[in-house]
C-alpha positions as CSV (number, residue, x, y, z in Angstrom):
1,M,20.3,-30.0,11.4
2,T,19.5,-26.3,12.0
3,D,21.0,-25.5,8.6
4,E,18.3,-27.7,7.0
5,I,15.3,-26.5,9.0
6,Y,13.9,-23.0,8.9
7,E,11.9,-21.5,11.7
8,T,8.9,-19.3,11.0
9,P,9.5,-15.8,12.5
10,S,7.1,-15.0,15.4
11,T,6.7,-11.3,14.6
12,T,6.6,-8.9,11.7
13,P,10.0,-7.4,10.8
14,N,11.8,-5.4,13.4
15,F,12.3,-2.2,11.5
16,Q,14.8,-0.7,13.9
17,T,17.0,-3.7,13.5
18,E,16.6,-3.8,9.7
19,L,17.5,-0.1,9.4
20,A,20.7,-0.6,11.5
21,A,21.6,-3.6,9.3
22,Q,21.2,-1.5,6.2
23,L,23.4,1.2,7.7
24,A,26.0,-1.4,8.6
25,D,26.0,-2.7,5.0
26,L,26.1,0.8,3.5
27,I,28.5,2.5,6.0
28,P,30.4,-0.2,7.9
29,E,32.7,2.4,9.4
30,A,29.8,4.0,11.3
31,V,29.1,0.8,13.2
32,A,31.1,-0.2,16.3
33,D,30.4,-3.1,18.7
34,G,27.1,-3.8,16.9
35,K,25.8,-0.3,17.5
36,V,25.5,2.7,15.1
37,D,28.0,5.4,16.1
38,V,25.9,8.5,15.5
39,E,28.9,10.9,15.9
40,K,30.9,8.9,13.3
41,L,27.9,9.0,11.0
42,K,27.7,12.8,11.4
43,E,31.4,13.1,10.7
44,L,31.1,11.0,7.5
45,L,28.1,13.1,6.3
46,D,30.0,16.3,7.0
47,G,28.1,19.3,5.6
48,D,24.9,17.2,4.8
49,V,24.0,17.1,8.5
50,A,21.6,19.8,9.8
51,D,22.7,22.0,12.7
52,S,21.1,20.4,15.8
53,S,20.4,23.7,17.5
54,E,18.7,25.3,14.5
55,R,16.9,23.2,11.9
56,F,13.7,23.3,9.9
57,G,11.1,20.6,10.3
58,L,7.8,19.6,11.8
59,F,7.9,18.8,15.5
60,W,5.1,18.0,18.0
61,P,4.6,16.3,21.4
62,G,4.7,12.5,21.0
63,K,6.5,12.4,17.6
64,K,9.3,10.1,18.8
65,R,6.8,7.7,20.4
66,A,4.7,7.7,17.3
67,L,7.7,6.7,15.2
68,R,8.4,3.9,17.6
69,A,4.8,2.7,17.2
70,A,5.6,2.2,13.5
71,Q,8.9,0.5,14.2
72,E,7.6,-1.9,16.9
73,P,7.1,-5.4,15.5
74,T,3.8,-7.2,16.2
75,T,2.9,-10.8,16.7
76,A,-0.6,-10.2,15.3
77,T,-2.1,-12.1,12.5
78,L,-5.2,-12.1,10.2
79,K,-7.9,-14.6,10.7
80,P,-9.7,-15.8,7.5
81,D,-13.5,-15.1,7.6
82,F,-14.9,-17.5,5.1
83,E,-18.6,-16.8,6.0
84,N,-18.4,-13.1,5.2
85,S,-16.3,-13.5,2.1
86,K,-17.4,-13.7,-1.5
87,D,-15.9,-16.1,-4.1
88,W,-13.0,-17.0,-1.7
89,D,-11.4,-19.5,-4.0
90,T,-11.1,-17.2,-7.0
91,T,-10.9,-13.6,-5.8
92,K,-7.8,-11.5,-5.4
93,N,-9.5,-8.7,-3.5
94,V,-9.2,-8.4,0.3
95,F,-11.2,-6.7,3.0
96,I,-9.7,-6.6,6.5
97,E,-11.4,-5.7,9.7
98,G,-8.9,-4.3,12.2
99,D,-6.7,-1.5,13.4
100,N,-4.8,-0.3,10.3
101,L,-1.6,0.3,12.3
102,E,-1.3,-3.4,13.1
103,V,-2.6,-4.5,9.7
104,L,0.0,-2.3,7.9
105,K,2.7,-4.0,9.8
106,I,1.4,-7.5,8.9
107,L,1.3,-6.4,5.2
108,Q,5.0,-5.4,5.2
109,K,6.4,-8.9,4.6
110,H,4.7,-9.7,1.3
111,Y,3.4,-6.4,0.0
112,H,6.6,-4.4,0.4
113,A,7.0,-2.3,-2.8
114,K,4.0,-4.0,-4.5
115,I,1.2,-1.4,-4.1
116,K,0.9,0.9,-7.1
117,M,-1.6,3.3,-5.5
118,I,-2.9,4.2,-2.1
119,Y,-6.0,6.3,-1.5
120,I,-7.1,7.2,2.0
121,D,-9.8,9.4,3.5
122,P,-8.6,9.7,7.1
123,P,-10.5,11.5,9.9
124,Y,-10.4,15.2,9.2
125,N,-9.9,16.0,12.9
126,T,-13.0,18.2,13.1
127,G,-13.4,17.3,16.8
128,K,-16.2,14.8,16.2
129,D,-14.8,12.1,13.8
130,F,-11.5,11.1,15.4
131,V,-12.5,7.7,16.7
132,Y,-9.7,5.4,17.7
133,P,-8.7,3.5,20.9
134,D,-7.4,6.2,23.2
135,N,-4.0,4.5,23.6
136,Y,-3.8,3.1,20.1
137,K,0.0,3.2,20.1
138,E,0.1,0.3,22.5
139,G,-0.8,-1.9,19.5
140,L,-2.5,-5.2,19.5
141,D,-3.3,-5.5,23.2
142,T,-5.3,-2.2,23.1
143,Y,-7.1,-3.2,19.9
144,L,-8.1,-6.6,21.4
145,E,-9.5,-5.0,24.5
146,W,-11.3,-2.3,22.5
147,T,-13.0,-4.9,20.3
148,R,-13.8,-7.1,23.4
149,Q,-11.7,-9.9,22.1
150,V,-10.0,-10.0,25.5
151,N,-12.3,-8.6,28.1
152,E,-14.9,-5.9,28.8
153,D,-12.4,-3.5,30.3
154,G,-10.7,-0.7,28.5
155,K,-13.1,-0.3,25.6
156,K,-12.9,3.4,24.8
157,V,-14.3,5.4,21.9
158,S,-13.1,8.9,21.9
159,T,-13.2,12.1,19.8
160,N,-10.4,14.6,19.6
161,A,-12.0,17.8,20.8
162,E,-9.9,21.0,20.8
163,T,-10.7,21.5,24.5
164,E,-8.8,18.3,25.4
165,G,-5.4,19.8,24.6
166,R,-2.8,18.7,22.0
167,Y,-5.5,18.7,19.4
168,H,-3.2,18.7,16.4
169,S,-0.6,16.6,18.1
170,N,-3.0,13.8,18.7
171,W,-4.0,13.7,15.1
172,L,-0.4,13.7,13.9
173,N,0.5,10.9,16.3
174,M,-2.2,8.8,14.7
175,M,-1.2,9.6,11.1
176,Y,2.6,9.5,11.3
177,P,3.2,5.8,12.0
178,R,0.6,4.8,9.5
179,L,2.1,6.9,6.7
180,K,5.6,5.6,7.5
181,L,4.4,2.0,7.1
182,A,2.3,2.9,4.0
183,R,5.3,4.3,2.2
184,N,7.1,1.0,2.5
185,L,4.4,-0.7,0.5
186,L,4.5,1.6,-2.5
187,T,6.3,0.5,-5.7
188,D,9.0,2.8,-6.9
189,D,6.5,4.5,-9.3
190,G,3.7,4.2,-6.7
191,V,1.6,7.1,-5.5
192,I,-0.5,8.0,-2.5
193,F,-3.6,10.3,-2.4
194,V,-4.8,11.6,0.9
195,S,-8.1,13.5,1.2
196,I,-8.2,16.4,3.8
197,D,-10.0,19.7,4.5
198,D,-8.8,22.9,6.0
199,H,-8.6,21.6,9.6
200,E,-5.3,19.7,9.1
201,Y,-4.2,20.6,5.5
202,D,-1.1,22.5,6.5
203,N,0.0,19.9,9.1
204,L,-0.7,17.1,6.6
205,K,1.4,18.8,3.9
206,K,4.3,19.1,6.3
207,L,3.9,15.5,7.6
208,M,3.8,14.2,4.0
209,D,7.0,16.2,3.2
210,L,8.6,14.5,6.3
211,V,7.6,11.0,5.4
212,F,7.8,11.0,1.6
213,G,10.3,13.8,1.0
214,E,9.6,17.2,-0.5
215,T,11.0,16.1,-3.8
216,N,8.3,13.4,-4.1
217,Y,5.4,15.8,-3.8
218,L,3.4,15.7,-7.0
219,N,0.1,17.6,-6.6
220,T,-2.5,19.1,-4.4
221,F,-5.8,18.5,-6.1
222,V,-8.5,21.0,-5.2
223,W,-11.9,19.3,-5.2
224,V,-14.8,21.7,-5.5
225,S,-17.1,19.4,-3.6
226,N,-19.9,21.9,-2.7
227,L,-20.3,24.8,-5.1
228,K,-23.2,26.2,-3.1
229,G,-21.0,26.5,-0.1
230,R,-21.2,25.0,3.4
231,Q,-22.9,26.7,6.3
232,I,-20.7,29.4,8.0
233,S,-20.2,28.6,11.6
234,A,-18.8,31.9,12.8
235,S,-17.1,34.1,10.2
236,G,-15.4,34.2,6.9
237,A,-16.5,32.8,3.5
238,A,-18.5,29.6,2.9
239,G,-16.3,26.7,2.1
240,T,-16.7,25.0,-1.2
241,K,-13.6,22.7,-1.5
242,E,-11.5,19.9,-0.1
243,Y,-8.0,18.8,-1.0
244,I,-6.3,15.6,-2.1
245,L,-2.6,15.6,-1.5
246,C,-0.6,13.4,-3.8
247,Y,3.0,12.1,-3.2
248,A,5.1,9.4,-4.9
249,R,7.5,6.9,-3.5
250,R,9.9,8.3,-6.1
251,G,8.7,11.4,-7.9
252,D,10.9,10.9,-10.9
253,E,9.3,7.5,-11.5
254,A,5.6,8.4,-11.1
255,G,4.9,9.5,-14.6
256,E,2.0,11.6,-15.9
257,F,-1.5,11.1,-14.6
258,R,-3.8,10.5,-17.6
259,S,-7.4,9.3,-17.7
260,S,-9.7,8.3,-20.6
261,G,-11.1,11.2,-22.5
262,S,-14.6,9.7,-22.5
263,Q,-14.7,9.3,-18.8
264,L,-13.3,12.7,-18.0
265,K,-15.7,14.4,-20.4
266,A,-18.6,12.6,-18.8
267,L,-17.5,13.2,-15.2
268,M,-15.9,16.7,-15.4
269,P,-17.1,18.4,-18.6
270,T,-16.3,21.9,-17.2
271,V,-12.6,21.2,-17.0
272,Y,-12.3,18.9,-20.0
273,K,-14.0,20.5,-22.8
274,G,-12.3,18.9,-25.7
275,F,-9.4,16.8,-26.9
276,N,-7.5,18.1,-30.0
277,Y,-4.6,15.9,-31.1
278,T,-3.1,14.3,-34.2
279,V,-2.7,10.5,-33.9
280,E,0.5,9.1,-35.3
281,R,1.8,5.6,-35.4
282,D,5.1,3.7,-35.1
283,E,6.1,0.1,-34.7
284,H,4.8,0.1,-31.1
285,G,1.3,1.4,-32.1
286,P,-0.6,4.7,-32.2
287,Y,0.5,7.7,-30.1
288,V,0.0,11.3,-29.5
289,L,3.0,13.7,-29.5
290,K,2.9,15.7,-26.3
291,N,5.2,18.1,-24.4
292,E,8.9,18.4,-24.5
293,L,10.7,16.2,-22.0
294,Y,12.2,19.0,-19.8
295,N,10.3,20.4,-16.9
296,T,9.1,23.9,-17.7
297,N,9.2,24.9,-14.0
298,S,12.7,26.5,-13.5
299,A,12.5,25.6,-9.8
300,F,13.3,22.0,-10.9
301,N,17.0,22.3,-11.8
302,E,20.4,20.9,-11.2
303,V,20.4,22.1,-7.6
304,T,17.0,20.9,-6.6
305,R,16.8,17.8,-8.8
306,P,20.4,16.8,-9.6
307,N,19.4,13.3,-10.6
308,L,17.2,14.7,-13.3
309,V,19.8,16.9,-15.0
310,F,21.8,14.9,-17.5
311,D,22.7,14.7,-21.2
312,I,20.8,12.5,-23.6
313,Y,22.7,11.0,-26.5
314,Y,20.8,10.0,-29.6
315,N,21.9,8.1,-32.7
316,P,19.7,9.3,-35.6
317,E,20.6,6.2,-37.7
318,T,20.1,3.4,-35.1
319,R,17.8,5.4,-32.8
320,A,19.8,4.2,-29.9
321,V,19.6,6.3,-26.7
322,K,22.2,6.7,-23.9
323,T,22.4,9.1,-20.9
324,A,25.2,10.7,-18.9
325,P,25.7,13.6,-16.5
326,V,25.9,17.1,-18.1
327,S,29.4,17.5,-19.5
328,D,31.2,19.5,-22.1
329,A,32.8,16.3,-23.4
330,H,31.2,14.4,-26.2
331,L,31.1,10.9,-24.7
332,H,29.5,8.8,-27.5
333,P,30.8,9.0,-31.1
334,G,28.0,8.8,-33.6
335,F,25.5,10.2,-31.2
336,V,24.2,13.8,-30.9
337,K,24.2,15.3,-27.5
338,I,21.0,16.8,-26.2
339,S,21.4,18.8,-23.1
340,P,18.6,20.0,-20.8
341,K,17.4,23.5,-21.5
342,R,19.1,26.5,-19.8
343,N,17.0,28.7,-17.5
344,N,16.6,32.3,-18.8
345,N,16.1,33.8,-15.3
346,G,19.8,34.7,-14.8
347,T,20.7,31.7,-12.7
348,N,22.4,29.9,-15.6
349,L,21.0,26.6,-14.3
350,Y,19.6,23.8,-16.3
351,H,15.9,22.7,-16.3
352,A,15.5,19.2,-15.0
353,F,14.0,16.5,-17.3
354,R,10.7,15.0,-16.3
355,W,12.1,11.4,-16.7
356,S,15.0,9.7,-14.9
357,T,18.0,8.3,-16.8
358,R,16.7,4.7,-16.3
359,K,13.3,5.6,-17.7
360,V,14.8,7.5,-20.7
361,E,16.9,4.4,-21.6
362,T,14.3,1.7,-21.0
363,E,11.4,3.6,-22.5
364,S,13.1,5.4,-25.3
365,H,10.5,4.1,-27.8
366,N,8.1,6.5,-26.0
367,L,10.3,9.5,-26.9
368,A,10.3,11.4,-30.2
369,F,13.6,13.1,-31.2
370,L,13.1,15.9,-33.6
371,E,15.8,18.1,-35.3
372,T,14.8,21.8,-35.4
373,P,16.7,24.9,-36.5
374,S,17.5,25.6,-32.9
375,G,18.8,22.0,-32.3
376,W,17.5,18.6,-31.3
377,K,14.4,18.4,-29.1
378,V,12.9,15.5,-27.2
379,Y,9.1,15.0,-26.9
380,T,7.1,12.4,-25.1
381,K,4.7,10.0,-26.8
382,V,1.4,9.1,-25.2
383,R,0.2,5.7,-26.2
384,D,-3.3,6.1,-24.8
385,V,-4.6,8.3,-27.6
386,D,-8.1,8.6,-26.1
387,S,-6.8,10.2,-22.9
388,A,-6.0,13.5,-21.3
389,A,-3.7,14.7,-18.6
390,L,-5.4,15.0,-15.3
391,K,-5.8,18.5,-14.0
392,D,-5.3,19.4,-10.4
393,I,-8.8,21.0,-10.0
394,V,-11.8,18.7,-9.8
395,T,-15.2,20.0,-10.5
396,D,-18.6,18.6,-11.6
397,I,-18.4,15.9,-8.8
398,T,-20.2,16.8,-5.6
399,T,-20.4,15.3,-2.2
400,N,-24.1,14.5,-2.9
401,E,-23.1,11.9,-5.5
402,G,-21.6,9.8,-2.7
403,S,-25.1,9.2,-1.2
404,T,-26.6,8.7,-4.7
405,D,-24.0,6.0,-5.4
406,I,-25.1,4.1,-2.4
407,E,-28.8,4.4,-3.2
408,R,-28.2,3.0,-6.6
409,L,-27.0,-0.2,-5.0
410,G,-30.3,-0.6,-3.2
411,L,-28.8,0.4,0.1
412,D,-29.7,3.2,2.5
413,S,-27.4,6.1,2.2
414,K,-28.2,7.0,5.9
415,W,-26.0,4.0,6.9
416,F,-22.9,5.9,5.8
417,D,-21.5,9.3,7.0
418,Y,-20.2,11.5,4.2
419,P,-19.2,8.8,1.6
420,K,-16.9,10.0,-1.1
421,P,-18.3,9.9,-4.7
422,V,-17.2,6.8,-6.6
423,S,-16.5,8.9,-9.7
424,L,-13.9,10.9,-7.8
425,I,-11.9,7.8,-6.8
426,K,-12.4,6.2,-10.3
427,V,-10.7,9.2,-11.9
428,L,-7.7,8.9,-9.5
429,V,-7.4,5.1,-9.8
430,E,-7.6,5.2,-13.6
431,A,-5.1,8.0,-13.9
432,A,-2.5,6.8,-11.4
433,S,-2.5,3.0,-11.7
434,S,-2.2,0.3,-14.3
435,K,-5.0,-2.1,-15.1
436,D,-3.3,-4.9,-13.1
437,A,-2.4,-2.7,-10.1
438,I,-3.0,-3.3,-6.4
439,V,-4.9,-0.4,-4.8
440,L,-4.8,0.0,-1.0
441,D,-7.2,2.0,1.2
442,F,-6.5,1.6,4.9
443,F,-9.1,4.1,6.0
444,A,-11.8,2.2,4.0
445,G,-14.8,3.8,5.7
446,S,-17.8,3.2,3.4
447,A,-15.6,1.2,0.9
448,T,-15.9,3.7,-1.9
449,T,-12.4,2.7,-3.2
450,A,-13.5,-1.0,-3.5
451,Q,-16.5,0.1,-5.6
452,A,-14.3,2.3,-7.8
453,V,-11.9,-0.5,-8.5
454,M,-14.7,-3.0,-9.3
455,E,-16.5,-0.6,-11.6
456,L,-13.3,0.4,-13.4
457,N,-12.5,-3.3,-14.1
458,A,-16.0,-3.8,-15.4
459,D,-15.6,-0.7,-17.7
460,D,-12.2,-1.5,-19.2
461,G,-11.6,-5.2,-18.6
462,G,-8.9,-4.5,-16.0
463,S,-7.7,-6.8,-13.3
464,R,-7.0,-4.3,-10.6
465,R,-7.1,-5.6,-7.0
466,F,-8.1,-3.8,-3.8
467,I,-7.1,-4.2,-0.2
468,Q,-9.4,-2.4,2.2
469,V,-8.8,-2.0,5.9
470,Q,-11.4,-0.7,8.3
471,L,-11.5,-0.4,12.1
472,P,-14.7,-2.1,13.5
473,E,-15.9,1.2,14.9
474,P,-19.3,0.7,16.6
475,L,-22.2,2.4,15.0
476,A,-24.2,4.7,17.3
477,E,-27.1,2.9,19.0
478,N,-29.7,5.2,17.3
479,S,-28.1,5.1,13.9
480,E,-29.9,3.9,10.8
481,G,-27.1,1.3,10.2
482,R,-27.6,-0.1,13.7
483,K,-31.4,-0.3,13.1
484,A,-30.7,-2.2,9.9
485,G,-28.8,-4.9,11.9
486,F,-25.2,-3.7,11.5
487,A,-22.9,-3.4,14.5
488,T,-19.9,-1.6,13.0
489,I,-18.7,0.6,10.2
490,A,-16.7,-2.4,8.9
491,D,-19.9,-4.5,8.7
492,V,-21.6,-1.8,6.6
493,A,-18.6,-1.5,4.3
494,A,-18.5,-5.2,3.7
495,A,-22.2,-5.1,2.9
496,R,-21.6,-2.4,0.3
497,I,-18.9,-4.4,-1.4
498,R,-21.2,-7.4,-1.7
499,A,-23.9,-5.1,-3.1
500,V,-21.5,-3.7,-5.7
501,A,-20.5,-7.2,-6.7
502,D,-24.0,-8.4,-7.1
503,R,-24.9,-5.3,-9.2
504,A,-21.8,-5.6,-11.3
505,N,-22.3,-9.3,-11.9
506,A,-25.9,-8.6,-13.1
507,K,-24.7,-5.9,-15.5
508,M,-21.9,-8.1,-16.9
509,E,-24.3,-11.0,-17.6
510,G,-26.2,-8.8,-20.0
511,R,-23.2,-7.7,-21.9
512,L,-21.8,-9.3,-25.0
513,D,-18.5,-7.4,-25.2
514,T,-16.9,-8.8,-22.0
515,T,-13.3,-10.0,-22.5
516,G,-13.3,-12.5,-19.7
517,P,-14.3,-13.0,-16.1
518,T,-14.1,-10.0,-13.8
519,D,-13.3,-10.4,-10.1
520,F,-16.2,-9.2,-8.1
521,G,-15.4,-11.1,-4.9
522,F,-13.3,-10.5,-1.8
523,R,-11.6,-12.4,0.9
524,A,-12.5,-11.2,4.4
525,Y,-10.0,-11.3,7.3
526,T,-10.1,-10.0,10.9
527,L,-7.2,-8.8,12.9
528,A,-6.4,-11.2,15.8
529,D,-3.7,-12.2,18.2
530,T,-1.2,-14.9,17.2
531,N,-2.5,-18.5,17.1
532,F,0.8,-19.7,18.7
533,A,0.9,-19.6,22.5
534,K,4.7,-19.3,22.5
535,W,4.5,-16.0,20.6
536,R,1.8,-14.4,22.7
537,L,3.7,-11.7,24.6
538,S,3.5,-7.9,24.4
539,S,6.5,-6.2,22.9
540,D,7.5,-4.2,26.0
541,V,8.3,-7.2,28.2
542,E,11.8,-7.3,29.7
543,E,14.2,-9.7,28.1
544,D,14.5,-11.9,31.2
545,A,10.8,-12.2,31.5
546,L,10.5,-13.1,27.8
547,Q,13.0,-15.9,28.2
548,Q,11.2,-17.2,31.3
549,H,7.9,-17.1,29.4
550,L,9.3,-19.1,26.4
551,L,10.7,-21.7,28.8
552,S,7.3,-22.1,30.4
553,L,5.4,-22.8,27.2
554,R,5.0,-25.8,25.1
555,D,5.8,-25.2,21.4
556,S,2.2,-25.5,20.4
557,A,-0.7,-23.7,18.7
558,T,-3.7,-22.7,20.6
559,D,-6.4,-25.4,20.8
560,D,-9.1,-23.3,19.1
561,A,-7.1,-22.4,16.0
562,T,-8.1,-24.2,12.8
563,A,-5.7,-25.4,10.2
564,D,-6.7,-22.5,8.0
565,D,-6.0,-20.0,10.8
566,L,-2.6,-21.5,11.4
567,L,-1.7,-21.6,7.7
568,T,-2.7,-18.0,7.1
569,E,-0.5,-16.8,10.0
570,I,2.4,-18.9,8.9
571,L,2.2,-17.9,5.3
572,L,2.0,-14.2,6.2
573,K,5.0,-14.4,8.4
574,Q,6.9,-16.3,5.8
575,G,6.1,-13.6,3.2
576,Y,3.2,-15.0,1.2
577,S,0.2,-13.0,0.1
578,L,-3.4,-12.9,1.3
579,T,-4.7,-14.4,-1.9
580,E,-2.7,-17.6,-2.3
581,D,-4.3,-20.6,-4.0
582,I,-4.9,-22.9,-1.0
583,A,-6.8,-26.2,-0.9
584,P,-7.1,-29.1,1.5
585,A,-5.8,-32.5,0.5
586,E,-5.0,-36.0,1.9
587,I,-1.5,-37.3,1.2
588,G,-0.2,-40.5,2.8
589,G,-3.2,-40.6,5.1
590,L,-2.5,-37.1,6.5
591,D,-4.8,-34.1,6.2
592,V,-2.7,-31.3,4.7
593,R,-3.0,-27.9,3.0
594,L,-1.6,-27.2,-0.4
595,V,-0.5,-23.9,-1.8
596,R,-0.1,-23.8,-5.5
597,D,1.9,-21.4,-7.6
598,R,0.7,-19.7,-10.9
599,D,1.7,-22.8,-12.9
600,G,-0.3,-25.1,-10.7
601,D,2.7,-26.7,-9.0
602,I,2.8,-27.2,-5.3
603,A,4.6,-24.3,-3.7
604,V,3.8,-25.2,-0.1
605,L,2.7,-28.4,1.5
606,A,1.7,-27.9,5.2
607,Y,0.9,-30.5,7.9
608,L,-0.7,-28.6,10.8
609,N,-2.0,-31.2,13.2
610,E,0.1,-31.3,16.4
611,H,-2.1,-33.9,18.0
612,V,-1.4,-36.7,15.4
613,K,2.3,-37.7,15.1
614,P,3.0,-38.7,11.5
615,T,5.1,-41.8,10.6
616,L,8.3,-41.6,8.6
617,E,6.5,-43.2,5.7
618,Q,3.8,-40.6,5.8
619,L,6.4,-37.8,5.8
620,R,8.1,-39.5,2.9
621,A,4.8,-39.3,1.0
622,L,4.8,-35.6,1.6
623,V,8.4,-35.3,0.2
624,D,7.5,-37.4,-2.8
625,E,5.0,-34.7,-3.9
626,S,8.0,-32.5,-4.6
627,P,6.7,-29.2,-3.2
628,T,9.0,-26.2,-3.0
629,R,8.5,-25.9,0.8
630,I,7.1,-28.2,3.5
631,I,5.8,-26.7,6.8
632,V,5.2,-28.9,9.8
633,L,4.1,-27.8,13.3
634,E,6.9,-28.3,15.8
635,D,4.7,-30.3,18.2
636,A,3.6,-32.7,15.4
637,F,7.0,-34.4,16.0
638,Q,6.0,-34.8,19.7
639,G,9.6,-34.6,20.8
640,D,10.9,-37.2,18.3
641,D,14.1,-35.5,17.1
642,E,15.0,-38.6,15.1
643,L,11.8,-38.3,13.1
644,K,12.5,-34.6,12.6
645,T,16.0,-35.2,11.4
646,N,15.0,-37.9,9.0
647,L,12.4,-35.6,7.4
648,A,15.1,-32.9,7.2
649,Q,17.4,-35.3,5.3
650,L,14.6,-36.4,3.0
651,A,13.7,-32.8,2.2
652,K,17.3,-31.9,1.6
653,S,17.8,-34.8,-0.8
654,K,15.1,-33.3,-3.1
655,G,16.0,-29.7,-2.6
656,I,12.9,-28.9,-0.5
657,E,12.9,-26.3,2.2
658,L,11.6,-27.6,5.5
659,W,10.0,-25.1,7.8
660,T,8.6,-25.4,11.4
661,A,6.3,-23.2,13.4
């Protein structure tokens, strides 16, 4: 019967175990007795292993513990907050109140490799703005205490003053596990932008190299945020700039950052003074012929980017395109061979192409092959003819605009500390993501990213979705936000999103050129402990104690959990999204929850009342609905194994998965 019943996992994935499993699959000879043989792995890697006594890298106190914080699974869940949501039934946007380390773990199951763009504005570590639970790395237990969800003890709000020691290490220990988890969420062509100033720029750059890889570094944007210059505290010049570091999950897949000409000219006229191009057209539509495909920087060559140095074969008659490693042999009859350009700096190395072999072959219609007196050349076509490549210097957008953006919503800018300008984030989102992308910000702060996504969708008819995560950091007692009735930064951020939605809806109602409904809602969730008593145990408990704990518990949910709370947790741990189409229903006299797929068919049918034992006929009615999956709480069977077995057989006869929790 166990082969016919699936059990919902109690925690998020155990990343240590998964990594070992991947190594076992990739290099089976490096695994012995169920453990990775590190010495054997070194032997197999041979010259690719760094000398353990002398190696280059970023090291700091607490680094290993910070890595374990990312790898440690969590039993935590997200609790739906219907009251503070807007358009729950139709929206695809999400706002989460909670510690982002735990939330990022929860998001791993469904959102792995699904996020196109991440933007974060983390604490700059100036000594005043580093506000996290002191022992954040202990995970959910600390968070629950800190937010008074468990008791009054242990609630600590701290800054990271230089006088406290390990000033930079504390900041790195906070950032490292979060960036590790964030990388898992990016698509292959996904990118992450991280705002920072001089306090931690050098450490952040090294940390990003460590997490994402030096080869996936794309840009450091210099944002001239205050041309007048900030007040000088001691010596040196007045600061005028901040930085935005940009990395890709895979640098060769990221593509060129482009933004609409009209927006760039409006927002940054100093940098973008004009757009001169000749529009051409092929069977795929209009395009602008841009640069050659090879990378002009000689540092990107067959040594530093071996996967981007290859021959392109082009058939002038059929326009077919093939690729192969650089070779003297002509591999494809009827095709001309186009090799990457040789460096002229004496190294005799090839320039790398800007596209990967897969991209060249799958998007060959976006390449132009031109025969010249010096041979064949390959140029890229840009389909968005009213656009320009983004530059890595940002001017004409000042920090003052952030406060102005909030005032325009009818809110008090004094509720927020140093909000980023919406126009800055809009430029990044438009240039680095598609119109249907998911954009994540797990240091949401004042929710500027949410406003940027909503406004862009209103501007161009896009369907981008946002996920915002913000710690419920308490507002100071004498702050303007507290005086206005808000308790935390998360409360203020949610209020801003609602104000943006109201303003956007009002503007859309007066427009005649709208292409369809635009999503100006959001689902609100709060981080919470698991709803299942059998899963409530901290991750550092000894194995014997864990077994004893499981034996002492009934397989039941907590009494105060609603059906929606239970379903949300179960769906998340089974790999569903936070925006599933869920509705209550009555089938066979049972109150159930239905989850429908995009076609309107029932993907999941869940019976979540452990206090009312269903009859076999009622369970047969559930099966007759022909869902893809049925979920029943274990205790709903109330120990009746025969009833459970009969349901398993009924489900199996119709090809339905049966899950318990």
